[in-house]
C-alpha positions as CSV (number, residue, x, y, z in Angstrom):
1,M,9.7,35.7,50.9
2,T,8.8,33.9,47.7
3,Q,11.0,31.6,45.8
4,T,10.5,30.5,42.3
5,I,11.5,27.1,41.6
6,E,11.9,25.7,37.9
7,R,9.4,22.8,37.4
8,G,10.9,19.7,36.5
9,T,9.9,17.1,33.8
10,A,7.8,15.0,36.1
11,A,5.9,18.0,37.3
12,R,5.0,19.3,33.6
13,T,2.0,18.6,32.2
14,P,2.0,16.7,28.9
15,Q,1.1,20.0,27.1
16,E,4.0,21.7,28.7
17,R,6.2,19.0,28.1
18,V,5.5,18.9,24.2
19,D,5.5,22.7,24.0
20,H,8.9,23.0,25.5
21,W,10.2,20.1,23.2
22,L,8.9,22.0,20.2
23,A,10.2,25.3,20.9
24,T,13.6,24.0,21.8
25,F,13.4,21.9,18.7
26,E,12.3,25.1,16.6
27,H,15.0,27.5,18.1
28,A,17.7,25.0,17.3
29,L,16.2,24.7,13.5
30,A,16.1,28.3,13.3
31,A,19.9,28.5,14.6
32,R,20.7,26.0,11.9
33,D,22.3,24.0,15.2
34,V,22.1,20.6,13.9
35,E,24.1,19.3,17.0
36,A,21.4,20.8,19.2
37,A,18.5,19.6,17.4
38,A,19.9,16.1,17.4
39,A,20.4,16.2,20.9
40,L,16.6,16.5,21.5
41,F,16.2,12.9,20.5
42,A,16.8,9.8,22.5
43,I,19.8,7.5,21.6
44,D,17.3,5.1,20.3
45,S,15.1,7.1,18.8
46,Y,13.3,7.2,15.1
47,W,12.3,9.9,12.7
48,R,10.0,8.9,9.9
49,D,9.6,11.6,7.0
50,L,7.0,11.4,4.3
51,V,8.3,13.8,1.6
52,A,8.3,17.1,4.2
53,F,12.0,17.2,4.8
54,T,13.5,14.4,2.3
55,W,11.4,14.7,-1.0
56,N,11.7,11.0,-0.1
57,I,9.9,8.4,2.2
58,A,12.6,7.7,4.7
59,T,13.2,7.0,8.3
60,V,16.5,7.6,10.1
61,E,17.5,6.4,13.7
62,G,19.3,7.9,16.5
63,R,21.1,11.1,17.0
64,D,23.5,10.4,14.2
65,G,20.5,9.7,11.7
66,V,18.7,12.9,12.7
67,A,22.0,14.9,12.4
68,D,22.7,13.4,8.9
69,L,19.2,14.2,7.8
70,L,19.1,17.7,9.0
71,G,22.7,18.3,7.7
72,E,21.6,17.8,4.3
73,R,18.0,19.3,4.3
74,L,17.7,21.9,7.1
75,A,18.5,25.0,5.0
76,D,16.3,24.2,2.2
77,T,13.3,22.9,4.3
78,D,13.6,25.9,6.6
79,P,11.0,24.4,9.0
80,T,8.8,26.9,11.2
81,R,5.8,27.3,13.2
82,F,5.6,23.9,15.2
83,V,2.3,23.7,17.1
84,T,0.1,21.2,18.5
85,T,-3.2,20.5,17.2
86,E,-4.7,18.6,20.0
87,T,-4.2,18.5,23.7
88,P,-1.2,15.8,24.3
89,T,-1.6,12.6,26.1
90,E,0.5,10.9,28.4
91,A,0.4,6.8,29.1
92,D,3.0,4.3,30.5
93,G,5.5,6.9,30.5
94,V,5.1,8.0,27.0
95,T,3.8,11.6,25.8
96,E,2.1,11.5,22.6
97,A,1.1,15.0,20.5
98,W,-0.3,15.7,17.2
99,I,1.7,18.6,15.6
100,E,1.7,20.9,12.6
101,F,4.4,23.1,11.0
102,E,5.4,25.0,7.8
103,T,8.4,24.5,5.6
104,A,9.7,26.6,2.7
105,T,7.5,24.9,0.2
106,G,4.8,23.6,2.3
107,R,2.3,22.8,5.1
108,A,2.9,19.7,7.0
109,K,1.4,17.4,9.5
110,G,2.9,14.9,12.2
111,H,3.3,13.0,15.4
112,L,5.4,13.1,18.3
113,R,6.2,10.8,21.0
114,L,8.4,11.6,24.0
115,K,10.1,9.4,26.6
116,G,10.6,12.0,29.4
117,D,12.1,15.1,27.6
118,E,13.6,13.3,24.4
119,A,11.8,12.4,21.4
120,W,11.2,8.7,20.8
121,T,9.5,8.7,17.6
122,L,8.7,11.7,15.3
123,L,6.6,11.5,12.2
124,T,6.7,14.7,9.7
125,S,4.4,14.4,6.4
126,L,3.8,17.0,3.8
127,R,0.3,17.5,3.2
128,E,0.0,20.4,0.7
129,L,2.3,22.6,-1.1
130,K,2.1,26.6,-0.7
131,G,0.6,28.1,-3.6
132,H,-0.6,24.9,-5.1
133,E,-3.5,23.8,-2.7
134,E,-6.2,21.5,-4.0
135,N,-9.5,23.2,-4.8
136,L,-11.3,22.0,-1.6
137,G,-13.8,23.6,0.8
138,E,-13.8,27.5,0.2
139,R,-11.5,27.0,-2.7
140,R,-14.0,24.6,-4.5
141,P,-14.4,25.5,-8.5
142,Q,-17.5,27.3,-9.0
143,G,-18.9,24.9,-11.7
144,V,-20.5,27.4,-13.8
145,S,-20.1,30.9,-15.1
146,H,-23.1,33.1,-14.5
147,E,-22.2,35.3,-17.5
148,L,-24.0,34.5,-20.4
149,S,-22.1,34.2,-23.8
150,K,-22.9,33.1,-27.1
151,G,-22.0,29.5,-28.0
152,R,-20.5,28.9,-24.4
153,S,-19.9,25.0,-23.6
154,S,-21.7,23.2,-21.2
155,W,-19.7,21.0,-18.6
156,K,-20.2,18.0,-20.5
157,E,-18.9,19.3,-23.7
158,E,-16.0,20.6,-22.2
159,R,-15.4,17.4,-20.4
160,A,-15.7,15.6,-23.8
161,A,-13.3,18.0,-25.5
162,E,-10.6,17.8,-22.9
163,Q,-10.9,13.7,-23.1
164,A,-10.7,14.0,-26.6
165,D,-7.5,16.2,-26.7
166,L,-5.6,14.3,-24.1
167,G,-2.9,12.2,-25.3
168,Y,-3.3,13.5,-28.9
169,G,-3.2,17.4,-28.8
170,T,-2.3,17.7,-25.0
171,Q,0.3,15.5,-23.7
172,P,0.0,14.3,-20.1
173,Y,2.5,15.1,-17.6
174,V,2.2,11.6,-15.9
175,V,1.1,8.4,-17.3
176,V,-0.1,5.7,-14.9
177,I,0.0,2.1,-16.1
178,G,-2.5,0.2,-14.1
179,G,-6.1,1.5,-13.4
180,G,-7.1,-0.5,-10.4
181,Q,-7.5,1.1,-6.8
182,G,-3.7,2.3,-6.8
183,G,-4.1,4.1,-10.2
184,I,-7.4,5.4,-9.9
185,A,-6.7,6.9,-6.4
186,L,-3.5,8.4,-8.0
187,G,-5.4,9.8,-10.8
188,A,-7.9,11.3,-8.5
189,R,-5.1,13.0,-6.6
190,L,-3.4,14.5,-9.6
191,R,-6.6,15.4,-11.0
192,Q,-7.3,17.5,-7.7
193,L,-3.7,19.2,-7.9
194,G,-4.1,20.3,-11.5
195,V,-1.5,17.8,-12.8
196,P,-2.4,16.6,-16.3
197,A,-2.4,12.9,-16.1
198,L,-3.6,9.8,-17.9
199,V,-4.6,6.4,-16.4
200,I,-4.2,3.4,-18.5
201,D,-5.7,0.0,-18.2
202,R,-6.3,-2.9,-20.6
203,H,-9.7,-4.0,-19.2
204,D,-13.3,-2.7,-20.6
205,R,-14.3,-0.9,-17.6
206,P,-12.7,0.5,-14.4
207,G,-13.3,-2.1,-11.6
208,D,-13.0,-5.1,-14.0
209,Q,-10.0,-5.7,-12.2
210,W,-12.3,-6.9,-9.5
211,R,-15.2,-8.2,-11.5
212,S,-13.0,-10.7,-13.3
213,R,-11.9,-12.6,-10.3
214,Y,-13.5,-15.5,-9.0
215,K,-17.0,-15.3,-7.9
216,S,-16.6,-15.6,-3.9
217,L,-13.8,-12.9,-3.7
218,C,-14.5,-10.2,-1.2
219,L,-12.4,-7.8,0.9
220,H,-10.9,-9.3,3.9
221,D,-10.3,-5.7,5.4
222,P,-13.1,-3.7,6.9
223,V,-14.8,-0.7,5.2
224,W,-13.0,1.9,7.8
225,Y,-9.6,0.8,6.4
226,D,-10.7,0.8,2.7
227,H,-11.9,4.3,1.9
228,L,-10.6,6.0,-1.4
229,P,-9.6,9.5,-1.2
230,Y,-12.2,12.3,-1.0
231,L,-15.3,10.2,-1.4
232,P,-15.6,7.6,1.5
233,F,-17.9,4.7,1.4
234,P,-21.5,5.6,2.5
235,K,-22.4,4.5,6.2
236,N,-24.4,1.9,5.1
237,W,-21.7,0.2,3.0
238,P,-20.8,-3.6,4.0
239,V,-18.0,-4.2,6.4
240,F,-16.4,-6.7,3.8
241,A,-17.3,-5.5,0.2
242,P,-17.9,-8.3,-2.5
243,K,-15.7,-7.8,-5.6
244,D,-18.4,-6.7,-7.8
245,K,-19.4,-4.2,-5.4
246,I,-15.7,-2.7,-5.3
247,G,-15.7,-3.0,-9.2
248,D,-18.9,-0.9,-9.5
249,W,-17.6,1.4,-6.8
250,L,-14.5,2.0,-8.7
251,E,-16.1,2.6,-11.8
252,M,-18.3,5.2,-10.3
253,Y,-15.5,6.8,-8.5
254,T,-13.4,7.3,-11.6
255,R,-16.4,9.1,-13.4
256,V,-17.3,11.4,-10.5
257,M,-13.7,12.2,-9.6
258,E,-13.2,13.0,-13.3
259,V,-10.1,10.8,-13.5
260,P,-8.7,10.9,-16.9
261,Y,-8.6,7.1,-17.8
262,W,-8.3,5.1,-20.8
263,S,-9.8,1.4,-21.0
264,R,-9.2,-1.2,-23.6
265,S,-5.6,0.1,-23.8
266,T,-2.5,-1.9,-23.3
267,V,0.9,-0.3,-23.1
268,R,3.0,-2.1,-25.6
269,G,6.5,-0.6,-24.6
270,A,8.2,2.5,-23.1
271,T,11.6,4.2,-23.6
272,Y,13.2,7.2,-21.8
273,D,14.8,10.0,-23.7
274,E,17.5,11.3,-21.3
275,A,17.9,14.4,-23.6
276,A,14.4,15.5,-23.6
277,G,13.7,14.3,-20.1
278,A,10.3,12.3,-21.4
279,W,9.2,8.8,-21.9
280,S,7.8,7.5,-25.3
281,V,4.9,5.3,-24.2
282,T,3.3,3.1,-27.1
283,V,-0.3,2.2,-26.2
284,D,-2.7,0.1,-28.0
285,R,-6.0,2.1,-27.7
286,D,-8.5,-0.4,-28.6
287,G,-6.9,-1.4,-31.6
288,E,-5.3,2.0,-32.3
289,S,-1.5,2.9,-32.1
290,V,-1.0,6.0,-29.7
291,E,2.3,7.4,-28.7
292,L,2.3,9.6,-25.5
293,R,5.2,11.4,-24.3
294,P,4.6,12.0,-20.5
295,T,7.5,13.3,-18.3
296,Q,6.8,11.0,-15.6
297,L,5.8,7.0,-15.8
298,V,4.3,5.4,-12.9
299,F,3.5,1.5,-12.6
300,A,0.5,1.3,-10.6
301,T,0.1,-2.4,-11.0
302,G,-0.4,-3.5,-7.7
303,M,2.0,-4.5,-4.9
304,S,2.7,-8.0,-6.8
305,G,4.2,-8.6,-9.8
306,K,3.5,-11.0,-12.8
307,P,1.8,-14.3,-11.5
308,N,4.4,-17.1,-10.5
309,L,3.4,-20.0,-12.6
310,P,5.7,-23.1,-11.5
311,E,7.2,-25.1,-14.5
312,L,6.8,-28.6,-13.7
313,P,7.4,-31.8,-15.5
314,G,4.3,-33.3,-16.8
315,M,2.5,-30.0,-17.2
316,D,2.3,-30.7,-20.9
317,V,1.0,-34.1,-20.6
318,F,-1.7,-33.5,-17.9
319,K,-5.3,-33.9,-19.5
320,G,-7.2,-31.9,-17.0
321,E,-7.5,-28.1,-16.6
322,Q,-4.6,-26.0,-15.2
323,Q,-4.9,-22.3,-14.3
324,H,-3.0,-19.8,-11.9
325,S,-5.2,-18.5,-8.9
326,S,-5.4,-15.0,-10.8
327,Q,-7.1,-17.0,-13.8
328,H,-9.5,-18.9,-11.9
329,P,-13.0,-18.1,-13.2
330,G,-15.0,-19.6,-10.4
331,P,-16.4,-22.7,-8.7
332,E,-19.5,-23.4,-10.8
333,A,-18.1,-25.6,-13.6
334,Y,-16.5,-28.1,-10.9
335,A,-19.1,-29.9,-9.1
336,G,-18.4,-33.3,-8.7
337,K,-14.7,-32.8,-10.0
338,K,-11.6,-33.5,-8.3
339,V,-9.6,-30.2,-7.9
340,V,-6.0,-29.6,-6.3
341,V,-5.1,-26.2,-5.1
342,I,-1.4,-25.9,-4.8
343,G,-0.7,-23.3,-2.2
344,S,-2.1,-22.2,1.3
345,N,-2.5,-18.5,1.3
346,N,-5.5,-16.2,1.0
347,S,-6.4,-17.0,-2.8
348,A,-5.7,-20.6,-2.1
349,F,-8.4,-20.7,0.9
350,D,-10.9,-18.4,-0.8
351,I,-10.9,-20.9,-4.0
352,C,-11.0,-24.0,-1.9
353,G,-13.8,-22.6,0.2
354,A,-15.8,-21.7,-2.8
355,L,-15.0,-25.1,-4.5
356,W,-16.4,-26.9,-1.6
357,E,-19.6,-24.8,-1.6
358,N,-20.1,-26.1,-5.0
359,D,-19.6,-29.6,-4.3
360,A,-16.0,-30.2,-5.6
361,D,-13.8,-32.8,-4.3
362,V,-10.9,-30.2,-2.9
363,T,-7.5,-31.1,-1.6
364,M,-5.1,-28.2,-0.8
365,V,-1.3,-28.9,-1.1
366,Q,0.4,-26.7,1.7
367,R,4.2,-26.4,0.7
368,S,5.4,-24.0,3.4
369,S,3.9,-23.0,6.9
370,T,0.9,-20.3,6.6
371,H,-0.1,-17.6,9.2
372,I,-3.9,-17.7,9.8
373,V,-5.9,-15.3,11.8
374,K,-9.6,-15.3,12.4
375,S,-11.2,-12.3,11.0
376,A,-13.3,-11.5,14.0
377,S,-10.2,-11.6,16.1
378,L,-8.3,-9.2,13.8
379,M,-11.1,-6.8,13.3
380,D,-11.5,-6.5,17.0
381,I,-8.0,-6.6,18.5
382,G,-5.7,-6.1,15.4
383,L,-7.9,-3.2,13.8
384,G,-10.6,-2.0,16.3
385,D,-8.9,0.9,18.0
386,L,-8.0,2.2,14.3
387,Y,-10.5,1.1,11.7
388,S,-13.8,0.4,13.3
389,E,-17.1,1.9,14.2
390,R,-16.0,2.1,17.8
391,A,-12.6,4.0,16.6
392,V,-14.8,6.4,14.6
393,E,-16.8,7.1,17.6
394,S,-13.9,7.9,19.4
395,G,-12.6,10.3,17.2
396,V,-10.3,8.3,15.1
397,T,-11.1,9.3,11.5
398,T,-9.6,7.4,8.8
399,D,-7.0,9.8,8.0
400,K,-6.0,10.0,11.8
401,A,-5.7,6.0,11.9
402,D,-3.6,6.3,8.7
403,M,-1.2,8.7,10.7
404,I,-1.0,6.7,13.8
405,F,-0.2,3.8,12.0
406,A,2.3,5.6,10.0
407,S,3.8,7.3,13.1
408,L,5.2,3.7,14.2
409,P,8.6,3.0,12.6
410,Y,8.8,-0.4,10.9
411,R,12.2,-1.2,12.8
412,I,9.7,-1.3,16.2
413,M,6.6,-2.1,14.4
414,H,6.7,-5.8,15.3
415,E,7.0,-4.8,19.0
416,F,3.5,-3.4,19.0
417,Q,2.2,-6.4,17.0
418,I,3.3,-9.4,19.0
419,P,1.0,-8.6,22.2
420,L,-2.1,-8.3,19.5
421,Y,-1.2,-11.5,18.0
422,Q,-0.8,-13.2,21.4
423,Q,-4.1,-12.1,22.3
424,M,-5.6,-13.6,19.2
425,A,-3.9,-16.9,20.0
426,E,-5.3,-17.1,23.2
427,R,-8.8,-16.1,22.2
428,D,-8.9,-18.5,19.5
429,R,-6.8,-21.5,21.2
430,D,-9.5,-24.2,20.2
431,F,-9.5,-23.3,16.8
432,Y,-5.7,-23.5,16.3
433,E,-5.5,-26.6,18.2
434,R,-8.2,-28.2,15.7
435,L,-6.1,-26.8,12.8
436,E,-2.9,-28.3,13.9
437,A,-4.5,-31.7,14.7
438,A,-5.9,-31.7,11.0
439,G,-1.9,-31.6,10.1
440,F,-1.8,-27.9,8.9
441,D,1.5,-26.3,9.4
442,H,0.8,-22.9,11.1
443,D,3.3,-20.2,12.2
444,W,2.8,-16.6,13.4
445,G,5.6,-15.0,11.5
446,D,9.3,-15.3,12.3
447,D,9.1,-13.2,15.4
448,G,5.5,-13.7,16.4
449,S,4.4,-10.5,15.0
450,G,1.5,-11.8,12.8
451,L,-0.2,-10.8,9.5
452,F,0.7,-7.0,9.1
453,M,4.6,-7.6,9.4
454,K,4.1,-10.9,7.1
455,Y,2.3,-8.4,4.7
456,L,4.9,-5.5,5.0
457,R,7.8,-7.8,4.7
458,R,6.8,-10.1,2.1
459,G,3.2,-9.8,0.9
460,S,2.6,-13.3,1.5
461,G,2.3,-16.2,3.9
462,Y,-1.0,-15.6,5.8
463,Y,-4.7,-15.8,5.3
464,I,-7.5,-13.9,6.9
465,D,-10.0,-16.8,7.9
466,V,-13.6,-16.2,6.7
467,G,-14.7,-19.6,6.8
468,A,-12.4,-21.8,4.7
469,A,-9.8,-22.5,7.3
470,E,-12.7,-24.3,9.2
471,L,-13.2,-26.5,6.4
472,V,-9.6,-27.7,6.7
473,A,-9.6,-28.1,10.6
474,D,-12.8,-30.1,10.2
475,G,-11.3,-32.2,7.2
476,E,-14.0,-31.2,4.5
477,V,-11.4,-29.7,2.5
478,K,-8.4,-32.3,2.4
479,L,-4.8,-31.6,3.2
480,A,-1.6,-32.6,1.6
481,H,2.0,-31.6,2.3
482,G,5.0,-31.1,0.2
483,Q,6.3,-29.8,-3.2
484,V,5.2,-31.0,-6.3
485,D,7.3,-33.2,-8.3
486,H,5.5,-33.6,-11.5
487,L,2.2,-34.1,-13.1
488,T,0.7,-37.4,-14.9
489,E,-2.3,-37.3,-17.5
490,T,-4.6,-37.6,-14.4
491,S,-2.8,-36.4,-11.1
492,V,-0.5,-34.4,-9.3
493,V,2.5,-36.3,-7.7
494,L,4.1,-34.8,-4.8
495,A,8.0,-35.3,-3.7
496,D,7.3,-37.9,-1.1
497,G,5.3,-40.0,-3.9
498,T,1.8,-39.1,-2.9
499,E,-0.5,-39.1,-5.8
500,L,-3.6,-36.8,-6.1
501,E,-6.0,-37.3,-8.7
502,A,-7.1,-34.2,-10.5
503,D,-9.6,-32.7,-13.0
504,L,-8.4,-29.2,-12.2
505,V,-5.1,-28.1,-10.8
506,V,-5.1,-24.4,-9.7
507,Y,-1.8,-22.6,-9.0
508,A,-2.2,-20.4,-6.0
509,T,1.3,-19.9,-6.3
510,G,1.8,-16.0,-5.7
511,Y,3.3,-13.4,-7.3
512,G,6.8,-11.8,-8.6
513,S,8.1,-8.7,-7.5
514,M,6.5,-5.5,-9.5
515,N,9.6,-4.8,-11.3
516,G,8.8,-7.9,-13.6
517,W,6.3,-5.5,-15.3
518,I,8.9,-2.9,-16.0
519,A,10.9,-5.7,-17.9
520,D,8.0,-6.4,-19.9
521,V,7.0,-2.9,-20.7
522,I,10.6,-1.3,-21.1
523,D,13.5,-3.8,-20.6
524,Q,15.2,-6.0,-18.0
525,E,18.2,-3.5,-17.5
526,T,15.7,-1.0,-16.5
527,A,13.8,-3.6,-14.2
528,D,17.2,-4.4,-12.4
529,R,18.0,-0.8,-12.0
530,V,15.0,-0.3,-10.0
531,G,15.4,-3.5,-8.3
532,K,13.0,-5.6,-5.9
533,C,10.0,-3.9,-5.0
534,W,8.0,-4.5,-1.7
535,G,9.7,-5.6,1.6
536,L,11.6,-3.8,4.5
537,G,14.9,-5.5,4.5
538,S,14.1,-7.3,7.5
539,D,16.3,-10.4,7.0
540,T,13.1,-12.6,7.7
541,T,11.7,-15.1,5.4
542,K,11.4,-13.8,1.9
543,D,12.3,-10.5,2.9
544,P,16.3,-10.4,2.7
545,G,18.5,-7.9,4.2
546,P,20.1,-5.3,4.5
547,W,17.7,-3.3,6.4
548,E,15.8,-0.7,4.3
549,G,13.6,1.1,6.9
550,E,10.9,1.8,4.1
551,Q,9.1,-0.4,1.7
552,R,11.5,-1.1,-1.5
553,N,10.9,1.3,-4.3
554,M,7.3,2.3,-3.1
555,W,5.7,5.7,-3.6
556,K,9.3,7.5,-3.9
557,P,11.9,8.2,-6.1
558,T,13.8,5.2,-7.9
559,Q,17.1,4.8,-9.2
560,V,15.4,5.4,-12.7
561,D,14.8,8.9,-13.4
562,N,11.2,9.6,-13.3
563,L,9.9,6.3,-12.9
564,W,7.7,5.6,-9.9
565,M,6.1,2.4,-8.5
566,H,2.8,2.7,-6.7
567,G,0.7,-0.1,-5.2
568,G,-0.7,-1.9,-2.1
569,N,-4.1,-2.6,-0.6
570,L,-6.7,0.2,-0.3
571,H,-5.4,1.5,2.6
572,Q,-1.7,2.1,1.2
573,S,-3.5,3.1,-2.2
574,R,-5.5,6.0,-0.2
575,H,-2.6,7.2,1.8
576,Y,0.5,6.9,0.1
577,S,-1.2,8.4,-3.3
578,L,-0.9,11.9,-1.5
579,Y,3.0,11.7,-1.1
580,L,3.3,10.4,-4.4
581,A,1.1,12.9,-5.9
582,L,2.8,15.9,-4.2
583,Q,6.2,14.6,-5.5
584,L,4.8,14.7,-9.0
585,K,3.2,17.8,-8.6
586,A,6.2,19.7,-7.1
587,R,8.2,18.4,-10.3
588,Y,5.4,19.8,-12.5
589,E,5.5,23.0,-11.0
590,G,9.3,23.1,-11.1
591,I,9.5,23.1,-7.5
592,P,13.4,21.9,-6.5
593,T,13.2,18.3,-5.0
594,P,16.4,17.6,-3.7
595,V,16.2,13.7,-2.7
596,Y,17.6,12.6,0.8
597,A,18.7,9.0,1.3
598,Q,17.7,7.8,-2.2
599,Q,17.4,3.9,-1.8
600,E,20.2,1.8,-3.1
601,V,19.5,-1.3,-5.0
602,H,20.4,-4.5,-3.0
603,H,18.1,-7.2,-4.8
604,L,16.8,-7.4,-8.5
605,S,14.0,-9.4,-8.1
């Protein structure tokens, strides 16, 4: 006699466990049974959605959060065809799977983590819109007509005519203010999606945003982390690219990807006509005043706002030079000079190191504690499994690494980061002991989670050491502590009375919120309606609560109609430009985009 016994969870393979969860989830969704779908999630669970369900970038938590999202968005989204794309894996009681599915409007990918039979984390991300796919692979353009006709135009002539017409005869649907890596990446995405867009930048050439910075500047992130969309760096590209090489790449990329780009152009003002649903953007284009009438306006001015230049007593009487770090031209003119650098983060260290190399007498003024991590340790321990040659060899492409990183909800990301930074602390114990013996005030973040969480929460307070921290540890760069009280004709005076002689003062004092640019271009009221940009609401230093769950106002609808914020490092410019471009494309094509959980404004700057 043979008996059939239903296999329990423990006996299932990872593939069977995931298949069962996906089938049950899809069945509940098809039946519009929100309660049954939510019950498939653990009590402590997280669903992060990048546009696919929410037309937003949003994370919900727990079964109540899942039920709320599905209650509002399930009918319109109509998700189907959930399948795995790779064989799921299991480790430490967690089953992981890569998935794909379809919605009413698009095709999506995602990542699922199960604990037992319940979902712990779910990532869903829209990757393309049905009927509006990019012209890639088999859909690539022909490039030429093989039918002869009299007077036909060449590709060069057609491009020249298009460029001459855009902004004059034909209005762009999207205007992107800022032509650095963020604006260029978004411009390339929109170009491939067939959205008429125009990127505007004040510099002479694409890439000048990098070329104009101090001589020693280079990327502190490795090449695998920094690829742009469509066109990765070649395999012989240096691990850490110098600023001028990046500038040249951005200029080349803009031309090769046919990004509509106005250089030597400054936006003087913008107003929104609610009745017309369009912006009026006044541009000084190399001395010519041009009015543009886009529907959508994107500020791609980086994750940082306007430079924070302190107002200190005595700045008007100081006889030497003063400059914000963003204006620092480089160290060559300061050999033998006394230089005081106010600040102790990335720019401060880079500038101090370059000045020391050029025989300046350098003093760093540390006003608050700073987190430092050795570059080699960060590359190995912090990034090696995702963005490295060994990651590529193990099958982790840059896109896959982006998705792995995106699959970790911000609420629990610090729990994954803390052990990594504990390893770094142990590996480089001698360095930290020497640094602290020199009097440097070092921290590992409010909860020990290190650099990435500091970056995501506040965008400051850290340095990836490429040599300058060793100069501080060895006393080659002198160290002072405290706030600046005032300047005299020849010195910087700290609050405790310490007087530092100076021929040059560099204010490495950071930047404000991105909405400061909105105040300059539009008005303060609009800037306040958008509110503070960046940060998670973690209620840690410089990231006030309440909890947001996502980056404030970045790459998603703001409280101002048709106004968007785009910025971040090369990784974020690459990854999130896709989701911003898809949101803009959907609106361009008239696809309904009801936004779930639009972010409220809790802080103005």
